[in-house]
N, C-alpha and C positions, 0 to 999 in steps of 0.2 A: 287673463292677461294682466300685465302690470298697469296698465293705465286704467283699468277698472277700479283700482284700490286708490286711486288719486282722487281727492276730494274735488268736485267740480260744481260750479254754480252757473246758472243761467238767468241772467238780470236779478240777482239776489235770491233765487229759487234754488235750494240745495238739491241737487241730483243724486248725490251719492247715496244718501239714507233712504232713497225710495226703491222700491222693487222696479223690476225691467220695464214692465208694462206701462208705469207711471213715467219713467224716464223716457220712454219712446214718445208717449201721448204728448208730454210738455214739450219736447224738442220739435216733433212733427208739427205740433199747433202753431208754435212760433215760426218755423218753416212756412207752412201752409200760408198763414197771414202776410208775412213779409214779401212773398214771391207772387201771391195773388194780387196784391196791390201794385207790386213791380210790373206785372203783365198788363194790367189794365192802364197804368200810366205810359208804359212804352208803346203799346198800340195807339193811344191817344196822340202821343208826340211825333212817332214816325208816321203813321199812316193818315191821321186826321191832320196834322198840323203840316206834315211833309217836311219835317225836320229830321235829316238823316246823317247825323253828326256823332258817330258811336264813339269816336276817340275823345272828342271834347266832352260829352257826357260822361264817360268814365271818368275823365279828369276831374270834373265838378264832383263827382260821387265821392271821389277818394278823399277830397278835402272835407267834405260833409262827414265822412267815416271818422277822420281824424279828431274832429270837434266831438262827435258823440263818444268815442273811446275815452278822450280826457274828461267828460263828464261822467264817464264810469268809474273814475279814480285811477286809471291805468298809468304807471310812469314807466320810464325806462329802466329805472332802478329794480323793477319787478322781473326783467328779462332773465331767462336761464339759458338760452341759446345763443350762439354767436351770430353777428350780423351775417356773415357769409353763408349762413344756413338758409338765409331767406333770399338771397339775391337770385338764384334759380328759381325758387318758387314763386316770388313776386313777379319775376319776368314773364313766367308762363301765365300766372294769373292775369295779369294785365293785358297779355296778349290774347287770351281766351275771351276776356270782357269786350275787348275793342272789335274782335273779329265777330263775336256774337251780336253785338249792337250795330255793328257796320253791315252785316249781312241782311238786316231789315230793310235796307235800301234796294235790295235786290229780291228778297223772299219777303211773302206776306207772313205775318207774325204766326199763325197756326202752323205753317210748313216749317218754320225755323223751329220753334219748340218740339215739333215731332222728330225733326232731325236730330236735335240735341238728345231727344229720348233714348237713343241707342247707345247712349255714353257707357251703359252698364257693362256692354259685351267686352269693349277694350279695357274696361276698368278691371274687370274679372281677369281677362288674359295677363295684362301687365302685372295684377297683383300676385300672380304665381311665380314671377321672376325677380320681384323686388327684394332685396336683402333686408333681413329684419322683419318680413311679413311672411312670404311663400305660402300664399294663401291657396288652400285645395278646396275646389267647390264640388258638390255632388252632380250628377248628371242633369237632374231635373232643373237645376239653377241656369245651367247652359241652354237648355231647351227654351226656358222661360225668356232668357236673354234673345234667342233667336225668333221667337214670337214678336219680340218687340221690333226687331230688325224688320221683318216681313212686314208687320203692320205699319211701320214707317214708309216702306216702298209704295204700299197700296195708297196711303195717304198722300204721298208725294206726287205720284202719277195722277191721283184725281186731282190734286191742288193744281197741277200744271195746266189741266183742262179747264179749270172754273176761275183762276186767277191770273190778274196779267202782270203780277211781280215776281215771276218765277224765271231765274236764269242761271247759267251755268257759274257765273262769277259768284252768285250767293252760295251755291252749292259748295264751291271750293272754299270759300271763307267759313262756312259752317263746319266743312270737314275738318280744317285746321283747328278750329276751336275745339272740335270733339276729341282731337288726338291730344291736345294739350290739356283738356280735362281729365282725360284718363291718367296721364301722368301726375296731375295735380292733386286728385283725390288718394292715390296710393302714397305719394311722398308726404302728405299731410297727416295720414295715418302712420307712416312712418316715424315721422317726428314726434307724434303723442306716443307711440309705442316705446321709442328707444330712450325718451325723456318725458316720463309721465308728469313732471312738473311742469310742463308746458300748458299754458293756459289759452282759451280762445281768444283773449283779448290780446294777448302777446302776438300770437301767429297773424291776427288781422291787421294790428298796428304795423308791425314790422313788414308784412307784405305790402300794405298800402304805402308807406314811407318809401321803401326802396323802389315800389313799382311805379309811382307817379313820374319820375324822370323818364321812364320808358316810354311814356306816352307823347312827351314833347317831341320825339323824333318824326314819328309818323305824321304827327300834327302840323309840324313845319314843313317837312317835305312835301306834303300833299296841299298845304295852303288851308287846311281845314280849321286852324287855330284862328285866323283872321276871319274866314268866312263865317264860321259859326259865331264868333264874337260879335260880328256886325248884325247877323240875323237875329241872335238872342236879344241884342241891344235894342231892336225895334219892337221887341215883343218880351217885355220883361217878365211877363207873367210865367213864361216858359221857366224861368228859373225857379220860381215857386212850386211848379210841378217835379222839376228834378230834384229839389231839396226834398219835398215830400216823398218821392220815390226812393232816394237814397235813404231816408230814415226808415221806410219800410224794410228796404232791402237789407239795412244792417241788422235788423231784427232777423230776418231771415237767414243771414250769412253766419250770425253768431249761433243760430240753432243748427245750422248744417255742420259747422265745426263742432258742436257739442255731439251730433249724431256719428260723425266720424270718430271722434275719441271714444266713445262708447261703444258703438255697433260696428264700426268699419267701413270702408269705401264703398264696397260693392252694396251693402245694405242701404247706404245713404244713396246711392245712385238709382236704386230701386224706388225709393222715396220720392226722389226727385222726378222720376219718371211719372209717377201718379199725380204728382202736382202738375205736371204739363199737360197731362191729360184733362184735368180739371180746368186748367187755364184756357185750353184749346175751346172747350165746350162753352165758357163764359165768354170767350171772344167772339164765337159765333152767335152766341145769344144777344150780348149786348151790342154788337156792331152790325147784327143782321147780315151775315154772310150766307150764301147758299151751301147746304149740305148734300151730298149725293150718296148713293148706295155704297160707292167705293170708300168714301169718307168713314162710313158706318162699319164697313168690313174692317179698314185698318184699325178703328177705335176697339172693335171687338177683339182683334188678336192681341192688342195691347192689353186689354182686360183680362185676357187669358194668360198672358205672360205674368201680369202681376200676381194673379191668384195662384198661379203655380209656384211662384217664388215663395209664397206665403205658406206651402205646404212645409210641414217639419221634416226633418231628416232622420229617418227611422234606422239607419246604420249603426250608429255608436253603440245602442243598447244591446243588440244581440250579441255583439263582441264582448261585452264586459259578461254576459251570462256564459258564454261559451268558455271563456278564459278561467270562470270558477267551476266549471262543471267537470272536465275530463282529467286527462293526464297533466304532469307537470310540464312537459315539453311545449305544448301551446302557450302556457303561462309565461315561459321564458322568451318565447317568439314575439308575444304582444309586447313586452318590455322591451325588447330590443327595438321594436318599430318605435314606440314611445320615445326611447333614449333619441333616435334618429330625427324624430320631429322636433323635439327639444333644442338638438344641437342646430337644426336649421334654424329657428327663431331667434338664436342667439347670435347669428351671424351679424356683423356689423354692418350699418348701413353706409354704403360708399356714394 
């Protein structure tokens, strides 16, 4: 693909000149580190300190992002996309962050991250219809996504029996964040694909700048802006935790954008699923929560789904061999199919 030819860096580390497995390892390591720290911090702030101000915390995180991006040397002169490209993107991004963080007031953290783990299925479905992508996935990848969904259901039911913070309001909020995430990943991949000169810093910077004003509306309407300000003013150390969390999440976020640019939205969604499973186990071990057999069954199905996703697709190789073997007619037919697929990828992004 075109975006694979673009020179890409991750915090000064060149990714372009490295083999695929090294690119994957570097980006995944940064992602796992950033979001594992993020998960521990969120569990501490929301469940231990009982501070459930999702919109306000996302608002603070946005300003930390802007400072870190500026320290990375990015300026608006380096932008290659128009601002209107990021209006829809940032609105969805901030809405997803706010709903995700706000749902922690109604769901305990392991239940929330397991719910978000099903993101891969809507990402795959939506990617098949996004102009400029037209992703086609083999059957075993859809089966792996379904295993994740079933594992989520088992875990959610078990979590409702053992945790007091499970409610329908939290399920609605996290479901809305799930739909937004599905659109977000595919739209980000489409931007990288249609304009390979787009950098991770540009996308994160523009999404944050345009998205911060979106957060003011719900904070003012719900009164969370003033309530959160008063609560955090009485416990100033919370800001230290939020800044530390935002710095770690910044590393994870830039790594995610690198994964999307190089490997695509669906593969990135599977990686985020693996991270959430690890975060879940750490949450139970660190904060000593009870695990039941139903929890274990859900985690087992999720592991099966991840392993199935890692299986290589063996279909393309036999097709090449058959086209070289027999008569000329099959060769012509495969070329026609290839031309159709090329035309689909060249469709403009609307």
